[in-house]
N, C-alpha and C positions, 0 to 999 in steps of 0.2 A: 460523423466521419470515423471516430474511434471504433464504432461497431462494425463498419465496413472493413476496416483494416483487420480486425480480429476474425471476421468471417473469412477473409482471404487467407489468413494464416492457417486457420483450422482446416480449411478445404484443401490446402496445398500439401497436407501431411498424408502419408499412406495409411490405409486402414490398419487399426491396431497399434498405431504409433505411440510410443512413450514420449512424454514431454518433461523436461527438467525445468522446475521453477526455482528461481534464485532470488533471495532477499539479501542484497549486498549492503553490508554495513561497514563502518570504519574498522571494526575489530573482528567481525565474524561474517560468514556467508551462510545463510540458512538455505538448505537444499531440500526440495521436495520432488517426488516423482509422481506424475499423473499419467493416466491412460485414457485415450480417446473413447474406448469402449465403456468406461465407467463415468467419465467426466469428473472424477474425484482425484485430488492430489493428496499424497500421504507424505508427511515429513520423513526425511531419510536421515539427515545428519546436519550438524553444524560444523563448519570448517573454521578453525581459528586462523585468522589471516596472519601470515608471517612475511611473505614477499609475493610479488606478482608471479614470479616463476613457480613458486611452491603452490600458490593458489590455483594457477592454471593447470599444473600437473595433477592436483587433486581432482579438479573438475573434469579434466580429460579422462582420468581413470573411471570416474562415475559414468561419463558419457559412453565410454566403450563397454563397461561392465553391464550397463542397463540398456544398451542399444538405443540410445536417445536419438530422436529424429527432429526435435524442436526445442527451443529455449524460450522461456518467458522470464523476463528480468524486470523486477520491480513494477509489476502490473497488478495492483490490488483490485480484484473484482469481487464485489459482494455476492452473496447467494442469490440475490434477485437480479443479477446481471449488471447492476449499476457500478460505476467506477468508485472505488474506495479512496481513502486519503493516502 
């Protein structure tokens, strides 16, 4: 089922779309940007969490600056396509 959901997600994005990957922790948010054309995500920055309002503003700025078309939140996929921990 998970594979079908991911297939639908990726197919719903426009060609060349950039995707924002978020690793949300209690004190930081790890941010990576990936492109459909390469299939590779690159770490962008770590946001130190202060408040929901500040966190949302920081993420919104990244979304606008990088023309993000999709979000992947806490979805660890291994290089072989299996789901990570």
